[in-house]
VOKE-199099 format. One record per atom (N, C-alpha, C, O, CB): x, y, z. Coordinates in steps of 0.02 Angstrom, whole numbers, padded with zeros to 5 digits, always signed. Glycine has a CB too. Example, Ala and Ser with C-alpha at 12.3 -4.5 7.8 and 13.67 -1.06 7.14 Angstrom:
+00660-00284+00390;+00615-00225+00390;+00660-00165+00390;+00712-00166+00423;+00565-00224+00452;+00642-00112+00354;+00684-00053+00357;+00645+00002+00394;+00670+00057+00402;+00704-00030+00286;
***
This chain:
+04584+07344+09819;+04533+07358+09869;+04467+07325+09848;+04445+07332+09791;+04524+07434+09878;+04437+07289+09895;+04370+07262+09884;+04320+07317+09901;+04314+07337+09959;+04358+07197+09928;+04284+07340+09851;+04238+07396+09862;+04173+07375+09897;+04134+07417+09917;+04220+07428+09796;+04162+07310+09904;+04102+07286+09937;+04039+07295+09896;+03984+07297+09923;+04094+07321+10002;+04046+07300+09830;+03989+07315+09787;+03964+07255+09748;+03913+07260+09714;+04007+07370+09740;+03998+07199+09750;+03977+07142+09710;+03905+07122+09727;+03888+07113+09785;+04025+07083+09721;+03864+07116+09675;+03795+07096+09685;+03747+07154+09696;+03686+07143+09700;+03791+07050+09741;+03773+07215+09703;+03730+07273+09710;+03697+07290+09643;+03718+07266+09590;+03770+07334+09737;+03647+07333+09646;+03610+07355+09587;+03615+07430+09580;+03611+07467+09629;+03536+07332+09590;+03623+07453+09518;+03631+07525+09506;+03591+07548+09447;+03583+07511+09398;+03705+07543+09496;+03566+07609+09451;+03540+07646+09394;+03591+07699+09376;+03610+07739+09418;+03470+07677+09408;+03614+07699+09314;+03662+07749+09291;+03631+07786+09232;+03615+07756+09181;+03731+07717+09271;+03622+07850+09240;+03587+07891+09189;+03637+07917+09137;+03696+07928+09152;+03550+07949+09222;+03612+07928+09077;+03652+07954+09022;+03717+07915+09015;+03771+07944+09014;+03667+08029+09032;+03709+07849+09010;+03767+07804+09014;+03787+07774+08947;+03824+07725+08946;+03753+07749+09063;+03762+07801+08892;+03779+07772+08827;+03848+07791+08804;+03877+07758+08761;+03728+07794+08776;+03876+07845+08833;+03943+07868+08813;+03969+07916+08866;+03935+07931+08915;+03941+07902+08743;+04030+07938+08856;+04059+07989+08899;+04066+07969+08971;+04081+07911+08987;+04019+08050+08896;+04056+08017+09016;+04068+08006+09087;+04017+07958+09117;+04034+07919+09162;+04066+08072+09124;+03955+07959+09093;+03906+07912+09118;+03925+07841+09103;+03919+07797+09145;+03838+07928+09090;+03947+07829+09042;+03969+07762+09023;+04030+07741+09063;+04035+07683+09083;+03984+07759+08947;+04076+07787+09074;+04135+07771+09114;+04116+07750+09185;+04146+07704+09213;+04183+07831+09116;+04067+07784+09214;+04044+07766+09281;+04011+07697+09280;+04022+07657+09325;+03995+07819+09308;+03970+07685+09229;+03937+07620+09224;+03989+07563+09217;+03982+07511+09250;+03889+07619+09165;+04039+07574+09176;+04091+07523+09167;+04129+07510+09232;+04142+07453+09249;+04139+07544+09112;+04146+07564+09267;+04183+07556+09330;+04142+07518+09382;+04169+07475+09416;+04203+07625+09358;+04078+07532+09387;+04035+07496+09434;+04028+07423+09413;+04030+07378+09455;+03966+07529+09439;+04021+07411+09348;+04015+07343+09323;+04078+07302+09340;+04073+07243+09357;+04003+07342+09247;+04135+07333+09335;+04198+07298+09351;+04200+07278+09425;+04237+07233+09444;+04259+07342+09334;+04161+07312+09466;+04157+07295+09537;+04100+07245+09551;+04086+07230+09609;+04147+07358+09579;+04068+07220+09499;+04017+07169+09507;+03947+07196+09517;+03903+07160+09541;+04034+07127+09564;+03935+07258+09499;+03869+07289+09506;+03827+07275+09444;+03850+07287+09388;+03875+07365+09518;+03766+07250+09453;+03719+07242+09398;+03687+07309+09383;+03673+07349+09428;+03664+07189+09416;+03677+07322+09318;+03660+07390+09297;+03594+07395+09259;+03575+07350+09221;+03714+07416+09255;+03561+07451+09270;+03511+07477+09223;+03540+07543+09199;+03554+07588+09239;+03440+07487+09257;+03549+07549+09134;+03578+07610+09106;+03526+07644+09060;+03488+07610+09025;+03643+07595+09067;+03527+07710+09061;+03479+07748+09022;+03515+07796+08975;+03572+07815+08988;+03431+07786+09068;+03481+07815+08923;+03504+07867+08877;+03449+07877+08825;+03404+07835+08820;+03573+07849+08842;+03452+07931+08788;+03398+07947+08741;+03405+07908+08675;+03355+07894+08643;+03397+08020+08727;+03466+07891+08656;+03477+07859+08591;+03482+07784+08600;+03531+07758+08628;+03541+07887+08557;+03430+07748+08577;+03425+07676+08591;+03483+07636+08563;+03509+07592+08597;+03360+07650+08562;+03504+07650+08502;+03556+07610+08470;+03623+07618+08507;+03657+07569+08522;+03565+07630+08396;+03640+07679+08522;+03703+07692+08559;+03701+07660+08627;+03751+07633+08651;+03716+07768+08565;+03643+07664+08660;+03636+07635+08727;+03643+07559+08724;+03676+07529+08766;+03568+07654+08757;+03611+07528+08675;+03615+07455+08669;+03687+07433+08657;+03709+07383+08685;+03571+07430+08612;+03724+07471+08616;+03794+07455+08604;+03835+07460+08668;+03877+07418+08681;+03823+07502+08550;+03822+07513+08708;+03857+07521+08772;+03842+07463+08819;+03887+07438+08852;+03839+07587+08805;+03779+07443+08822;+03759+07387+08866;+03795+07323+08847;+03820+07286+08890;+03684+07377+08864;+03798+07310+08781;+03832+07250+08757;+03907+07253+08773;+03936+07203+08794;+03822+07242+08681;+03937+07311+08763;+04009+07318+08777;+04024+07307+08852;+04072+07273+08869;+04033+07387+08755;+03983+07336+08895;+03995+07328+08967;+03985+07256+08989;+04023+07230+09029;+03949+07375+09007;+03933+07224+08963;+03919+07155+08980;+03977+07109+08958;+03998+07066+08996;+03854+07132+08947;+04001+07119+08897;+04056+07077+08872;+04120+07087+08912;+04158+07040+08922;+04068+07091+08799;+04131+07148+08935;+04192+07163+08972;+04191+07138+09044;+04243+07124+09073;+04205+07237+08972;+04131+07134+09073;+04126+07120+09145;+04084+07060+09164;+04094+07032+09218;+04099+07180+09179;+04038+07040+09122;+03995+06984+09137;+03934+07000+09180;+03894+06955+09193;+04034+06932+09171;+03927+07061+09201;+03869+07079+09243;+03807+07088+09199;+03812+07094+09138;+03883+07143+09283;+03749+07088+09231;+03687+07100+09195;+03681+07175+09181;+03686+07216+09227;+03627+07075+09236;+03669+07192+09119;+03661+07262+09099;+03596+07269+09059;+03589+07241+09005;+03722+07288+09057;+03548+07305+09087;+03484+07316+09054;+03483+07387+09027;+03491+07435+09064;+03424+07304+09103;+03472+07393+08962;+03469+07458+08930;+03396+07482+08927;+03352+07447+08902;+03499+07455+08858;+03384+07542+08954;+03317+07571+08954;+03320+07638+08919;+03334+07689+08951;+03289+07578+09028;+03306+07639+08854;+03309+07703+08818;+03253+07750+08841;+03197+07729+08855;+03304+07691+08743;+03268+07814+08843;+03219+07864+08862;+03254+07927+08887;+03314+07927+08900;+03172+07837+08915;+03215+07979+08894;+03240+08043+08918;+03229+08048+08992;+03172+08054+09015;+03207+08102+08881;+03283+08046+09031;+03278+08046+09103;+03250+08112+09130;+03230+08116+09188;+03346+08032+09134;+03249+08163+09088;+03220+08227+09108;+03144+08227+09106;+03113+08276+09127;+03247+08282+09063;+03115+08173+09082;+03042+08168+09079;+03017+08117+09130;+03053+08073+09152;+03019+08147+09008;+02954+08125+09149;+02924+08078+09196;+02923+08008+09168;+02935+07959+09204;+02853+08100+09215;+02908+08001+09104;+02907+07936+09073;+02975+07903+09072;+02981+07843+09084;+02880+07941+09002;+03027+07941+09058;+03094+07914+09058;+03115+07889+09126;+03146+07836+09132;+03143+07966+09034;+03098+07927+09178;+03115+07906+09246;+03076+07844+09266;+03102+07799+09298;+03102+07964+09295;+03012+07843+09248;+02970+07786+09266;+02996+07722+09234;+02995+07669+09266;+02898+07798+09244;+03020+07726+09172;+03046+07667+09138;+03108+07640+09173;+03115+07580+09182;+03061+07682+09065;+03153+07685+09192;+03213+07663+09227;+03197+07632+09294;+03226+07581+09312;+03261+07722+09237;+03151+07662+09330;+03133+07636+09396;+03094+07571+09391;+03099+07529+09436;+03091+07688+09434;+03056+07562+09338;+03021+07499+09328;+03070+07442+09318;+03059+07386+09340;+02973+07503+09269;+03126+07457+09285;+03177+07406+09272;+03219+07392+09334;+03248+07338+09341;+03222+07428+09215;+03223+07441+09380;+03262+07432+09441;+03229+07473+09497;+03252+07528+09512;+03338+07455+09431;+03176+07446+09527;+03139+07485+09576;+03174+07494+09643;+03157+07540+09681;+03073+07453+09588;+03223+07452+09659;+03257+07457+09724;+03333+07459+09714;+03368+07414+09736;+03238+07397+09769;+03358+07511+09682;+03431+07514+09671;+03469+07528+09736;+03444+07561+09781;+03448+07568+09620;+03529+07501+09739;+03575+07517+09793;+03614+07580+09777;+03637+07615+09822;+03623+07458+09807;+03621+07593+09712;+03662+07649+09688;+03622+07686+09634;+03590+07655+09592;+03730+07623+09659;+03626+07752+09637;+03597+07794+09585;+03650+07844+09563;+03677+07881+09603;+03533+07831+09610;+03664+07844+09499;+03710+07893+09470;+03669+07939+09425;+03648+07919+09371;+03770+07859+09431;+03658+08000+09448;+03621+08049+09409;+03666+08085+09360;+03721+08106+09377;+03587+08100+09455;+03643+08090+09298;+03684+08121+09246;+03638+08142+09189;+03590+08107+09174;+03740+08073+09221;+03652+08198+09159;+03615+08221+09101;+03658+08271+09063;+03698+08307+09093;+03546+08252+09120;+03649+08273+08999;+03686+08321+08958;+03670+08392+08979;+03613+08408+08997;+03671+08312+08885;+03721+08435+08976;+03711+08504+08996;+03677+08545+08942;+03678+08527+08883;+03777+08535+09013;+03645+08600+08963;+03614+08645+08914;+03665+08680+08871;+03724+08682+08889;+03570+08697+08950;+03645+08707+08815;+03693+08737+08769;+03721+08802+08796;+03690+08835+08838;+03660+08750+08702;+03781+08821+08772;+03809+08886+08791;+03773+08943+08756;+03733+08932+08710;+03884+08889+08775;+03786+09003+08779;+03757+09060+08746;+03755+09121+08791;+03786+09122+08845;+03687+09044+08723;+03717+09171+08770;+03708+09234+08806;+03640+09233+08839;+03589+09221+08806;+03715+09296+08758;+03637+09245+08904;+03574+09239+08940;+03520+09286+08913;+03461+09274+08923;+03585+09254+09014;+03541+09338+08879;+03492+09385+08849;+03450+09352+08795;+03396+09377+08777;+03529+09445+08821;+03475+09297+08768;+03440+09263+08714;+03398+09204+08736;+03366+09172+08695;+03490+09240+08662;+03399+09188+08802;+03364+09130+08826;+03294+09148+08850;+03285+09196+08888;+03403+09096+08882;+03246+09109+08829;+03177+09119+08850;+03161+09073+08909;+03201+09030+08928;+03128+09105+08792;+03103+09084+08938;+03083+09044+08996;+03086+08969+08980;+03107+08929+09022;+03012+09063+09019;+03065+08950+08920;+03064+08879+08901;+03134+08849+08901;+03143+08791+08918;+03033+08870+08832;+03184+08889+08883;+03253+08866+08884;+03275+08850+08955;+03306+08799+08968;+03300+08918+08853;+03257+08895+09001;+03275+08885+09071;+03239+08824+09101;+03269+08786+09138;+03258+08948+09112;+03176+08815+09083;+03139+08758+09109;+03170+08692+09086;+03175+08645+09125;+03065+08762+09087;+03191+08689+09023;+03224+08629+08998;+03288+08615+09037;+03303+08558+09054;+03240+08635+08923;+03326+08668+09052;+03388+08659+09090;+03373+08635+09160;+03407+08590+09186;+03427+08724+09092;+03324+08664+09192;+03306+08644+09260;+03279+08572+09261;+03295+08534+09307;+03254+08692+09289;+03238+08554+09212;+03211+08487+09209;+03267+08435+09205;+03265+08384+09240;+03165+08479+09149;+03317+08448+09164;+03370+08399+09152;+03422+08398+09207;+03443+08344+09229;+03404+08412+09086;+03443+08456+09230;+03502+08460+09273;+03488+08475+09347;+03535+08477+09387;+03548+08512+09247;+03424+08486+09364;+03407+08496+09434;+03348+08452+09455;+03354+08413+09503;+03390+08569+09447;+03292+08457+09420;+03232+08423+09442;+03234+08348+09430;+03211+08310+09473;+03172+08452+09407;+03260+08325+09374;+03263+08253+09361;+03303+08217+09415;+03280+08166+09441;+03295+08240+09292;+03363+08241+09434;+03399+08208+09489;+03359+08209+09554;+03359+08159+09590;+03465+08241+09499;+03327+08264+09569;+03288+08269+09632;+03231+08218+09632;+03220+08185+09682;+03261+08340+09642;+03195+08212+09577;+03139+08165+09574;+03164+08093+09579;+03131+08051+09610;+03099+08175+09510;+03220+08077+09548;+03248+08009+09554;+03270+07995+09625;+03259+07941+09652;+03306+07999+09505;+03302+08044+09656;+03322+08036+09726;+03260+08023+09769;+03260+07979+09812;+03360+08098+09751;+03208+08062+09758;+03147+08054+09797;+03119+07983+09790;+03092+07954+09837;+03094+08105+09776;+03125+07955+09730;+03097+07889+09716;+03134+07833+09751;+03105+07780+09765;+03096+07877+09642;+03199+07842+09765;+03239+07786+09789;+03267+07794+09859;+03286+07745+09890;+03296+07774+09742;+03271+07855+09885;+03310+07866+09946;+03279+07834+10008;+03315+07809+10050;+03317+07940+09958;+03213+07833+10013;+03183+07803+10073;+03194+07727+10074;+03205+07698+10127;+03108+07819+10075;+03191+07696+10015;+03205+07625+10012;+03277+07610+10032;+03291+07561+10067;+03192+07599+09942;+03323+07652+10009;+03393+07644+10029;+03400+07649+10105;+03435+07609+10136;+03437+07696+09994;+03367+07698+10134;+03371+07707+10207;+03344+07646+10243;+03373+07624+10293;+03332+07770+10229;+03289+07619+10218;+03260+07560+10250;+03304+07499+10246;+03303+07457+10292;+03194+07545+10219;+03343+07493+10193;+03388+07435+10184;+03456+07446+10217;+03495+07399+10224;+03397+07420+10111;+03470+07508+10237;+03533+07522+10272;+03593+07530+10227;+03650+07527+10250;+03547+07468+10319;+03582+07542+10163;+03637+07556+10117;+03610+07593+10057;+03558+07576+10029;+03673+07490+10095;+03647+07644+10037;+03630+07680+09976;+03686+07728+09958;+03717+07759+10001;+03564+07718+09984;+03698+07733+09893;+03748+07780+09868;+03718+07818+09809;+03697+07788+09759;+03815+07743+09847;+03715+07883+09816;+03689+07926+09762;+03745+07973+09742;+03771+08010+09783;+03625+07964+09785;+03762+07973+09678;+03814+08016+09651;+03783+08057+09595;+03755+08029+09548;+03876+07976+09626;+03789+08122+09600;+03764+08167+09548;+03824+08194+09508;+03869+08224+09537;+03723+08226+09579;+03823+08183+09444;+03874+08212+09401;+03852+08283+09383;+03802+08292+09348;+03887+08169+09336;+03887+08332+09408;+03868+08401+09395;+03921+08433+09350;+03929+08413+09292;+03860+08441+09461;+03958+08482+09376;+04008+08516+09334;+04055+08556+09377;+04036+08579+09431;+03974+08562+09282;+04116+08565+09354;+04163+08609+09388;+04138+08681+09390;+04162+08721+09430;+04230+08607+09353;+04089+08697+09348;+04061+08765+09347;+04022+08780+09411;+04007+08839+09424;+04016+08774+09288;+04006+08729+09451;+03973+08741+09515;+04020+08780+09561;+03998+08822+09601;+03952+08675+09548;+04085+08766+09556;+04134+08802+09597;+04162+08863+09561;+04177+08914+09593;+04191+08756+09616;+04169+08858+09496;+04197+08914+09457;+04154+08924+09395;+04167+08894+09343;+04272+08900+09437;+04102+08966+09400;+04054+08973+09346;+04086+08992+09279;+04134+09031+09276;+04003+09024+09364;+04059+08963+09226;+04082+08977+09159;+04033+09026+09127;+03974+09009+09119;+04089+08910+09116;+04055+09085+09108;+04009+09137+09086;+03961+09116+09031;+03903+09137+09031;+04047+09196+09062;+03984+09076+08983;+03941+09058+08927;+03893+09000+08944;+03851+08982+08903;+03983+09039+08868;+03900+08972+09003;+03858+08915+09023;+03811+08935+09080;+03806+08899+09130;+03901+08855+09043;+03778+08991+09072;+03737+09018+09126;+03681+08971+09148;+03667+08966+09207;+03708+09082+09105;+03648+08938+09101;+03594+08892+09119;+03621+08833+09159;+03590+08811+09207;+03557+08867+09056;+03678+08807+09138;+03709+08752+09175;+03730+08775+09245;+03718+08741+09294;+03769+08724+09136;+03762+08833+09248;+03783+08860+09313;+03724+08863+09361;+03729+08841+09419;+03815+08930+09305;+03668+08890+09337;+03611+08900+09381;+03577+08835+09401;+03564+08824+09460;+03562+08944+09347;+03563+08792+09353;+03527+08730+09368;+03567+08685+09413;+03541+08656+09460;+03508+08694+09303;+03632+08678+09398;+03673+08632+09438;+03686+08660+09508;+03692+08622+09556;+03740+08619+09402;+03691+08726+09514;+03698+08755+09580;+03636+08743+09622;+03642+08733+09683;+03712+08830+09574;+03577+08744+09591;+03516+08728+09627;+03517+08657+09654;+03498+08645+09711;+03456+08739+09583;+03538+08609+09613;+03543+08540+09635;+03593+08534+09692;+03581+08497+09740;+03563+08494+09577;+03649+08569+09686;+03700+08566+09738;+03674+08589+09805;+03687+08558+09857;+03761+08608+09718;+03635+08644+09806;+03606+08668+09868;+03557+08619+09898;+03556+08609+09958;+03573+08734+09857;+03516+08589+09856;+03468+08540+09880;+03503+08480+09912;+03485+08458+09966;+03423+08516+09822;+03553+08454+09877;+03589+08395+09901;+03624+08409+09968;+03627+08366+10011;+03641+08372+09849;+03650+08469+09975;+03686+08486+10037;+03641+08477+10098;+03664+08456+10151;+03711+08558+10034;+03578+08494+10091;+03532+08486+10147;+03511+08414+10157;+03513+08389+10213;+03472+08529+10137;+03489+08380+10103;+03464+08312+10109;+03517+08263+10131;+03503+08218+10170;+03434+08290+10044;+03578+08271+10107;+03631+08223+10122;+03640+08214+10197;+03653+08158+10221;+03696+08244+10091;+03634+08268+10235;+03644+08264+10307;+03585+08231+10343;+03592+08207+10400;+03654+08334+10335;+03528+08228+10310;+03470+08198+10341;+03470+08122+10335;+03440+08087+10377;+03407+08226+10310;+03502+08095+10284;+03498+08023+10271;+03563+07986+10287;+03565+07925+10284;+03479+08010+10200;+03615+08022+10305;+03681+07991+10315;+03680+07940+10372;+03717+07891+10370;+03733+08044+10329;+03638+07951+10423;+03636+07905+10480;+03612+07835+10459;+03622+07787+10496;+03590+07932+10534;+03581+07830+10401;+03557+07765+10376;+03606+07732+10328;+03588+07685+10293;+03490+07775+10341;+03668+07756+10327;+03719+07731+10281;+03699+07744+10209;+03713+07703+10164;+03732+07656+10293;+03667+07800+10199;+03651+07823+10131;+03688+07889+10120;+03678+07937+10157;+03572+07833+10122;+03730+07890+10071;+03769+07951+10057;+03748+07981+09990;+03732+07945+09943;+03844+07935+10057;+03750+08047+09988;+03737+08084+09926;+03795+08133+09916;+03808+08175+09959;+03668+08121+09928;+03828+08126+09860;+03885+08169+09844;+03882+08189+09771;+03846+08158+09731;+03952+08133+09861;+03920+08239+09754;+03923+08264+09685;+03994+08258+09657;+04043+08273+09691;+03900+08337+09683;+03998+08236+09595;+04061+08235+09558;+04061+08292+09508;+04015+08298+09468;+04072+08166+09523;+04112+08333+09511;+04115+08394+09470;+04171+08387+09418;+04229+08398+09434;+04127+08456+09514;+04153+08368+09357;+04206+08359+09307;+04230+08425+09278;+04191+08472+09268;+04181+08315+09250;+04295+08428+09267;+04325+08480+09226;+04331+08455+09155;+04285+08421+09131;+04393+08502+09254;+04386+08469+09121;+04393+08448+09051;+04411+08374+09044;+04468+08354+09056;+04445+08491+09016;+04363+08334+09024;+04375+08264+09008;+04363+08253+08934;+04322+08287+08903;+04329+08217+09051;+04399+08205+08906;+04396+08193+08834;+04332+08155+08818;+04332+08093+08811;+04458+08153+08810;+04278+08192+08811;+04212+08165+08794;+04187+08198+08729;+04218+08245+08704;+04162+08176+08852;+04132+08172+08704;+04102+08202+08644;+04082+08274+08656;+04088+08317+08612;+04041+08161+08621;+04059+08289+08717;+04038+08358+08733;+04098+08405+08730;+04094+08460+08702;+04004+08361+08802;+04154+08384+08760;+04214+08426+08757;+04235+08436+08684;+04253+08491+08663;+04271+08394+08798;+04234+08381+08647;+04256+08385+08577;+04212+08433+08537;+04237+08472+08496;+04255+08315+08545;+04146+08431+08549;+04101+08475+08511;+04111+08548+08531;+04110+08592+08489;+04028+08455+08522;+04121+08560+08597;+04133+08628+08619;+04199+08655+08591;+04203+08713+08570;+04135+08631+08696;+04250+08612+08590;+04314+08633+08564;+04313+08641+08488;+04350+08681+08460;+04368+08583+08584;+04270+08603+08455;+04264+08609+08382;+04238+08679+08364;+04262+08709+08316;+04217+08555+08353;+04190+08703+08403;+04164+08770+08390;+04218+08822+08400;+04225+08870+08361;+04103+08784+08435;+04256+08814+08453;+04310+08861+08467;+04364+08857+08414;+04390+08908+08391;+04341+08848+08536;+04381+08796+08394;+04433+08787+08343;+04412+08819+08276;+04454+08848+08241;+04448+08712+08333;+04348+08813+08260;+04324+08843+08198;+04332+08919+08199;+04351+08949+08149;+04251+08825+08186;+04318+08949+08256;+04326+09022+08263;+04399+09043+08256;+04415+09095+08229;+04298+09046+08330;+04443+09000+08282;+04515+09015+08282;+04549+08992+08219;+04608+09007+08208;+04548+08984+08342;+04514+08955+08176;+04543+08931+08113;+04597+08880+08122;+04648+08882+08087;+04570+08989+08075;+04588+08833+08168;+04637+08780+08178;+04602+08714+08190;+04543+08713+08206;+04684+08797+08237;+04637+08657+08182;+04606+08591+08191;+04582+08581+08263;+04612+08608+08309;+04655+08535+08171;+04529+08542+08271;+04502+08531+08337;+04551+08495+08382;+04554+08508+08442;+04437+08491+08332;+04591+08449+08354;+04640+08412+08396;+04691+08460+08424;+04715+08452+08481;+04675+08357+08355;+04709+08510+08385;+04757+08560+08409;+04727+08601+08466;+04761+08617+08515;+04779+08606+08352;+04662+08617+08460;+04628+08655+08512;+04623+08614+08576;+04633+08641+08631;+04559+08676+08489;+04608+08549+08570;+04604+08506+08629;+04672+08500+08662;+04677+08501+08724;+04578+08436+08610;+04724+08492+08623;+04792+08488+08650;+04810+08551+08688;+04842+08548+08741;+04843+08474+08595;+04791+08609+08660;+04806+08672+08693;+04768+08678+08759;+04794+08703+08809;+04787+08732+08647;+04706+08653+08759;+04666+08653+08821;+04700+08610+08874;+04704+08629+08933;+04594+08627+08808;+04726+08553+08854;+04760+08510+08900;+04825+08540+08926;+04841+08534+08985;+04774+08444+08869;+04862+08572+08881;+04926+08602+08900;+04916+08657+08952;+04960+08668+08994;+04961+08630+08838;+04859+08692+08949;+04846+08745+08997;+04826+08719+09066;+04827+08757+09115;+04790+08790+08970;+04809+08656+09071;+04791+08626+09135;+04854+08611+09176;+04905+08594+09147;+04749+08561+09124;+04851+08616+09243;+04910+08599+09283;+04938+08530+09270;+04998+08519+09278;+04893+08605+09356;+04896+08482+09250;+04920+08415+09235;+04951+08410+09166;+04984+08360+09150;+04864+08365+09241;+04941+08460+09124;+04966+08459+09056;+04925+08417+09009;+04949+08399+08955;+05035+08435+09056;+04863+08401+09028;+04821+08358+08986;+04748+08367+09006;+04733+08397+09057;+04842+08283+08992;+04703+08340+08964;+04634+08335+08984;+04624+08267+09017;+04667+08223+09012;+04586+08344+08923;+04568+08259+09051;+04557+08198+09089;+04535+08139+09046;+04507+08147+08992;+04506+08211+09141;+04548+08080+09072;+04526+08017+09041;+04461+07997+09076;+04460+07991+09137;+04581+07960+09047;+04406+07985+09040;+04343+07966+09072;+04350+07906+09120;+04313+07901+09168;+04292+07950+09020;+04397+07861+09106;+04406+07804+09150;+04425+07826+09221;+04406+07794+09270;+04459+07756+09122;+04464+07880+09226;+04482+07907+09292;+04420+07930+09329;+04413+07920+09389;+04532+07965+09284;+04375+07962+09292;+04313+07987+09322;+04271+07929+09346;+04243+07931+09401;+04274+08029+09271;+04266+07876+09306;+04228+07817+09326;+04254+07786+09389;+04215+07764+09432;+04227+07767+09271;+04319+07783+09396;+04350+07754+09456;+04332+07794+09518;+04320+07766+09571;+04426+07749+09449;+04331+07861+09511;+04313+07903+09568;+04240+07891+09588;+04224+07888+09647;+04323+07977+09551;+04197+07883+09538;+04127+07868+09552;+04120+07802+09588;+04083+07797+09637;+04087+07867+09487;+04155+07751+09565;+04151+07685+09597;+04172+07688+09670;+04142+07656+09712;+04194+07635+09559;+04224+07728+09685;+04245+07734+09754;+04191+07768+09796;+04177+07746+09852;+04311+07772+09760;+04161+07821+09770;+04108+07855+09807;+04048+07810+09820;+04010+07820+09867;+04085+07918+09770;+04039+07759+09777;+03984+07712+09786;+04003+07653+09830;+03961+07611+09845;+03961+07687+09718;+04065+07648+09850;+04090+07589+09884;+04068+07585+09957;+04041+07633+09984;+04165+07586+09880;+04080+07527+09987;+04065+07518+10058;+04112+07559+10102;+04098+07566+10162;+04070+07444+10076;+04165+07586+10074;+04215+07623+10114;+04203+07698+10115;+04242+07735+10144;+04285+07609+10087;+04149+07721+10084;+04139+07793+10077;+04083+07821+10120;+04058+07876+10108;+04125+07808+10005;+04063+07783+10171;+04006+07803+10210;+04015+07865+10252;+03967+07892+10278;+03987+07748+10254;+04077+07889+10259;+04090+07949+10298;+04102+08009+10253;+04122+08063+10276;+04151+07939+10344;+04090+08001+10188;+04094+08056+10140;+04023+08077+10124;+03987+08041+10090;+04134+08035+10074;+04003+08134+10149;+03932+08153+10149;+03924+08224+10123;+03954+08271+10149;+03901+08147+10219;+03883+08232+10072;+03866+08299+10047;+03924+08338+10019;+03926+08399+10024;+03835+08338+10101;+03972+08303+09988;+04032+08336+09964;+04029+08347+09888;+03992+08314+09852;+04094+08294+09980;+04068+08396+09866;+04075+08412+09795;+04147+08398+09775;+04191+08440+09784;+04055+08487+09781;+04157+08340+09746;+04225+08318+09728;+04241+08343+09658;+04211+08321+09609;+04231+08241+09732;+04290+08388+09655;+04309+08419+09592;+04364+08379+09559;+04418+08370+09588;+04332+08492+09604;+04352+08356+09498;+04401+08320+09459;+04417+08362+09398;+04385+08356+09345;+04376+08248+09438;+04466+08406+09405;+04481+08452+09351;+04555+08460+09339;+04576+08507+09304;+04452+08520+09365;+04596+08415+09366;+04668+08419+09355;+04701+08478+09390;+04757+08497+09374;+04682+08424+09283;+04666+08508+09439;+04695+08564+09476;+04680+08631+09445;+04710+08681+09466;+04768+08555+09481;+04635+08634+09396;+04623+08698+09361;+04593+08751+09407;+04608+08810+09401;+04577+08686+09302;+04549+08728+09454;+04520+08775+09501;+04570+08788+09556;+04587+08743+09594;+04452+08747+09530;+04595+08849+09560;+04650+08866+09605;+04622+08894+09671;+04600+08951+09675;+04697+08918+09572;+04624+08852+09723;+04598+08872+09788;+04632+08832+09843;+04643+08772+09835;+04522+08863+09792;+04649+08864+09898;+04681+08829+09953;+04633+08779+09985;+04655+08727+10010;+04704+08879+10006;+04568+08794+09984;+04519+08753+10019;+04479+08707+09973;+04436+08671+09997;+04472+08797+10058;+04492+08708+09908;+04458+08663+09863;+04387+08684+09845;+04353+08649+09807;+04456+08595+09892;
***
């Protein structure tokens, strides 16, 4: 399938590794020139080099924290008129809400709700004026099925989901779509670190814990980030203009519901 993306420009946030990097790679394979962001400059530069060598597209690495005004400004300065925006940021830590202070909640909201909204605000009108735009927010399967220990993530991402549901319907007539990708268990550093903590409590190797997590999934495995990237590329394609304000759950069927 020709996705119609060759020559387009994208900003992909938190793209130095994991699902963000997978999305950046998938878009690059479709001929999209990239600006990628992340907080760790060395890791980001390595990702940019790897994507460029694999695909030949232009990849500009802009290190910075996308949850800050300065981080967003740097990314937008490098790509002021993107055709595609992939919002992504690391989730807040797990824990008991009784132990979280106001500052903890503000950090979660800044990263997982407000940063995407401010980036959308910066680019959406330009997309509407040009008659094409694709915005994909990487959120979490917890939006549909909250995870008790991830209360800050549940709350912040649910707020973004509600905002997007309203805005997406306002801009769709301009061939600008906004949708959310909700990952379940994918083999990323975040999954590995979460499973390492669990494995330590259970007194078993982390690989064994990850295998058990996969076995419990209807697919019998955890997800491959490359699969996630491919889904993102399709949502950004010229063929996805009738997919508006949706929450696409990629969890191997773990969320059990007739209506999705």
